[in-house]
N, C-alpha and C positions, 0 to 999 in steps of 0.2 A: 357209642355203647350204651346199650340199654340201662337201665335202671337195676334189672336183674343180673346183668352181667358184670355191673359195677360191684354188685353185693357179691357175687361169686368170686370176683378178682381180690376184693377187699377178705374175704374168707380164707382164700389160698395163700395170702401174703401173711397173714396174720398166723395160719396153720404152720408155714415156714419158719416162723419166728417165736413159737410158744412152746413151753415144754409139750411132752408129749401127753400128758395128762390133759393140761389145758387145751392142747388142739383137740383131744377127743371129744371135750365139753364143746368146743365151739363148733366142730362138725354136727354133734348131736343138736345143737341149737338151731342149725339151719335146716336140718332134717326135719325138726319140730316145725319150724317155721314154713316150709315147702308143704308139709303134710296138713298144716293149717290152712293153707292157701288152697289146696285141692279140696278139702273138705267142705270149706264155706263156699267156694265156687260152686260145688255141685250141689249144696244145699239151696242156692238163691238161684241159681238159674231158671228152675221151673217157674218162678215166679215173674220172670223177665219176658214180656211178650214183643212181638213185632207188628207195627203199625203202618198200614199203607191207606194214605188219604189221596183223593182227588181233590185238589183245591181250584178255585177258579180265581186267577188275578186279572182284573181288568177283562179282557176277550178270550184269555187263553186257559186251559185247562190243563194242568201239571199234576204228575205224579208225586207224592212226597213219600218217603220212608223214615221211619223213625222207631223208638222203643218205649216202652212203658212197664209201670210196675203194677202187678197184681195188689190192689189195696184190701179187699174182700173176697172170701171164699164166694160170694154171690155174683161177682162180676164187675165190681168197681175197679177202676184202673186209673192211676196217676201218670199223666205224661207233661209234655211242654205246650204251652199255648201256641206257640209259632209251628208245631207239628200239623195243629189242626186246624189252624187259622184260616177261616173262609173255606173250610171243607165242604164238599156237596156229598161227599161219600166217606165213610172210614170202616175200614176192615181190620180184624185184629187177628193175629195166628199165636197160639198159646202153645208152648213147647210140648211135644208128644202128641198133639192133636193135629190131625191131617187137613180138617175142615177150617176156614175162615170164618170169623164172627163179625157179622154187622154191628158197628158200634154205634150208639147214641151219644153224642155231646151232651152231657149234663151242665156243664158249664165251663167257661175259661175267664181266665184272669190275665190281662195282658200286662199288668205293672210287676207280677210275678212270674210271670211266664210259666203257669201252670193251667192244666186244663184237667179235667174228671171226666171218664167214659165210662160207660155202662155196656156190657155184653150179657147175654143170656145164655151161659152154657149149660151142658147135659152135665149134671152131676157137680160136685164144689171144685173149685179152682184151688190152687196151693198159694194163700197169699205171703206177702213178703212179711218180715219182721221187723217193727220201725223202732229206731233208737233215738238219741237226743243229741242234736248237733252242737248244742251249746256245751256240751263235755267233750269236745274234739279239741285236740291240742295240734298246734303247728309242730310238723315233724311227724306225727302219726301216720302209721300204713294204714293206706285204704285200697279198696279193688274198685274199680269201674267195670260194669256189665252194661253190654248193650249190643245192637246191631249194625256196626260201621259197616258201609258200603253193601248192606245187604248181607252180611257174615253173621248171622245169628249165633247168640251166645258166646259173644267174644269176650274174653276177661283180660284186663290191663292192670297191673300193679303199679303202686306209687306211695305217696305221701301226701301229707295235708300242707300246702305250699303257704298258704293265708288264709286268714279269716278276715270277715269284714270288708270285702273289695266292693268298691262302688265303681260299676262301670258307666261310661259314658254313653249309654245306649238311652234312647229316646223314649220316655213314659216307664222306664224301670225303676222301682223304689227299693229294690232288693239290695241285700247286704250278702255277697256270694262268697261261698267257700271257693279258693282257689287250689287245684290240685295238679300233679304233674302226670297222674294216672291219664292215660289216653282216650281224650274224646274226641271222636272224628264223627263226620257226616255218618247220618243213621244212629248215632249213640245217643242224641239228644231224647230226653224222657227217660232213659234207663237209670238203674241206683248206682249211687256211690255208697260202698258197703264199708264198715270196719271190720276187723278181724274176728270180732264176735259173730258176725253175719248179719248185724243189723243195718238197716239202711237208714243212711244219716244225710242223706242228700238225693235230689232229682237233677241228673247231670243237665246242662242248658245248653252251652256252648264251648266250643274250642277257639283257641287263639294263638294257633301256631303250635309247633312241637312243643310238648311240655309245658303247656299252659291252657288248663280248663277250668270253666266255672261252673258250678254246683249251687242249686237251691237248697238252702237248709231245710231238711225234713220237717222241722216245726213250722216253718212257713207253710209248706206244701200241705201238711193236715189240717193247717188252721183254715186255708181256702178251702180244701174239700169238706171241712166240716160246713162252713159258711154256704158253700154252693149246695149243700144237700138240705141246708136250713130255709133254702129260697134266695139266697142272693148275699154279693158283698158290700157290706158297708164300711167305709173308710171315713176318717176324721177331713176335715176341709175349713180353710179360712178363707180363701177367694183372695188371695194375692200372688202376684209373681216378685220373685226377687233376684238379687247379685250377689256375690261374696264381699264382704267387707275385708278386701285385701289391705296390705299393710300401706301402700301407697295412698289409698282413700283414707284410711285410719290416720295417716298422719295429716294430711289435708283437712281432714274435720278436726283436727287437733284432740282425737282421743287415740292416742298412739297405743294404749295399752289395753284397749277395747277388742273384743271379738264378737262378731254375730254376723247377720245378713241384713242388706238393705232391701228395704220394700221398694219395688219399682211400680207397682199399680195395686189399687184396691177394687174389687168388682162392687157395683151397686146392688145393695140389699144383699150383700154377703155377711157372713159372722165377722169377719175383719171389720167391715164398715159399721157396722151395729155395735162393736166393742171400742170403736173409737182409734184403729188403726189408720195411719195415715202415709201416702207417699213421700219416701224420704227418710222414715222412722228406720233406726236400725235395732232390730231384734237381738239382743243379748242374750236373753235367757227365755225357756219356754216351760211353765210348769214345773220350775224349779231346776232345770236342766242347762246347764250353760251351752250357748250356741257358739260354734265355731266353723267358719267356712273361709279359708284363704283363696280356693280354686274352685271353677264352676262344679268338678265332681264333688266336692263337698257338701254342696247343697242337698243332695242326697239323704244326709242324716238328718237336716233338719225336717225336710218332706216326709223321712219315716216318722219322726217324733209326732207330727201332727197326724199323718195317717193312721198311727196305730191307736189313738185316742178315740174311743166311743162316742158318735155322735150325740149330743146334748150334754156332753161333760163340760163343766166350768174350769177353767184354767187360767193362771195368772200369766200375763207376758209382761217382761221386762223390755222397755225399750228407751233409747236414746234419742230425743227430740230437742233440737237446737242446742245439744251439748248438755241437755239436763235429763236426768233418770226419772222415768215414770213406768208405774205399773198399772196394766190394763188389765180388766177382766172380761173375757171372752167365752161364748158359748160355742163348744166345736161343732159345726154343721156336718151336713152328710154330703160327701164326695159328689159332683155331679158325675153323668156318665162319660166314662173316658173314651171309649171305642165308639163312634158313631155307628148305628145301623147304615146300609147302603141299599140302595135298589137301582135297578137297572130298566131301560125303557127299549121299546123296538126300535128304535131311531139311532142307535149305535152311541149312547152316552149313559154314564151313570151318576146319581145323584146321593149325595150324604146328607143326613139330617145334622143340622148346627146345632151342636153341643157347646157347652161353654169352653171347652178345651178348643174346638175347631175354630171358633168365633175369635179368641184370643190369638192363636197361633196364625190364622191368616188376617189378623187385623181387618176385619169385616165392620161394616158400618151399621149392621142390624142382624138379629138373629132371625130374622122373619124370612122365610123361603127356603129352598132345596139347594145345597151347595153341588155345583158341577164337578165331580171327582176325575173322571175319564171321558175322553171322547174318542171312539175310535176311528183310526186313520179311514178315510173314503167312504165314512157313513153317511146318511142324510145329514145328521146333524153337524158333522164337520164341514161337509160342503155348503151347509147354509150360513157357516162361521160360528158355531157354538165352540167354546174354548174353556178347557178347564180353568175353574177359577172363578166362573160367572155363577151368580145366584139366580135361580128361576123364583121369578116374581108371579108370573101368571102363563097358563097355556090356555089358547084361546082366551074364551070369557071367563075363564074359572081361575080365581085368585090361589097362590100357593103359599100357604104360610108354614107349612111344615111336610113332614116326608108322607105323612097320611093323604094331606090335602092333594100333593102331588102325584100319588097313585089314582085318587080320585079323577082328579083330572085328564090325566094320561088315559084312562079307561074309558073317559066318555067321550074321546075325540074319533071321528070318522076314521075307520082302518085307511082309506084311501085320499081322505083329504090332505091338504096342506094344512100345515099346523104353525100357528103365529105364537111362538115364546117370546115372553117378555123377560129378560134378565138385567141385572144390575152389574156392573162392571166397573169398579171402584166407585167413582161418583157420577157416572153417567149409566143412563137406561139405554139398553141395546134391543132391537126389534130383530129377531131370528126366524126366517120363514123356512121352515123345514118340510121338505116333499117326503111324505111317507110312503109313497109307492115305490120309492128307490131301495126301501128297507130290506126286502129280500134279496134283491141283486147284491148289495152291500155286503149282506150277511155272508154270502157265499164267496164273495171275492176275499172276504179277511178271514175266512175261516183258517185255523192254523193248528197243525198237526200237534199233538199232545207230547211235550217233553218230559224225560223221566229226571227227576232230582231226587237227591236225599237230603235228609237233614239231621 
């Protein structure tokens, strides 16, 4: 039974048990609620757009559909990062206008799943009105508006089920609003609104019927502001960590303490300069008690750090060898999270080696270009190149980073055999690629465009 039908059933049951006057008041209240939902929906729908994106994933191009919220009369649009991730073309359809507008991606932020688009409309658009997600209460009625499965202007009704949800999704540092208003494929990027018509969140993902997650609008607007100002700067310490669960706390004879255990400290990082060591237990950060019993709890500490402005001085309380210490650290600027990627005409893609990629794949060095994809049957695959290889040189040219990779690729004769030297673990591999097979391979591996929605 849907939420609306449940409300109706409850209303009917109450009407049957209440005195006549009270029953009339109850009916009037439900009529007022219904009118409010209708009025708010009609007011906000002109600010909810349909987004079509052509994205390239490895060697395939897919069509992705999503939603967006008009943030300014001049054409700024908020949506999700994952709707336009790796998009080669983005088009926006505005309610009431027949033509599609080509959209520029001003910037995206994978860690909050927010993207900002810009279109050039004829005349002014109708921007949404933004509220304050911090004022939301669990149990409060909300509406989700979007384009699920391509069905434009769909409205669903529900409540705020929870706040501050940490999702175990890699790279996300968000604290989500949970709602039972329907968020289906194609709804991503649409607004969650209160019954005053204010946007309180940008819908991000559904997780089964009646479980959806929304990015607080305060977060989305802050990301948009930073993108407009030139880029996102987040705080960074340069550590990896794990929760201090009860078993470890008891083993370390600190049963009443909470915190996170430092697993590693990056060289020349703010943590290293401030004296933080592997094995330290961080119990407080800038006066805030740190608590993490499970992996999903680590997001709270990550947000504490990320929200600090680079250059800020903070005090960090740690336990080392059972003794309490206070360290003074200067917050650094978080290194690039999402690596840039380039593809060659030999059937493989490479990524720049960021700090995160270096740590995630446990590489021996940050020098080179990381092979992220090799097309089946391509010249690179036939020669033995595999994902995970780190390109060190092409021909006689050294590859130190993504720029030098492009320079080296561009300098090789189109029909020549190319010797690619790679690092594979602790070994050096020599891969001889026959470039004259590239066109034949590309034709054989061409895949039809598939339609998906988000």
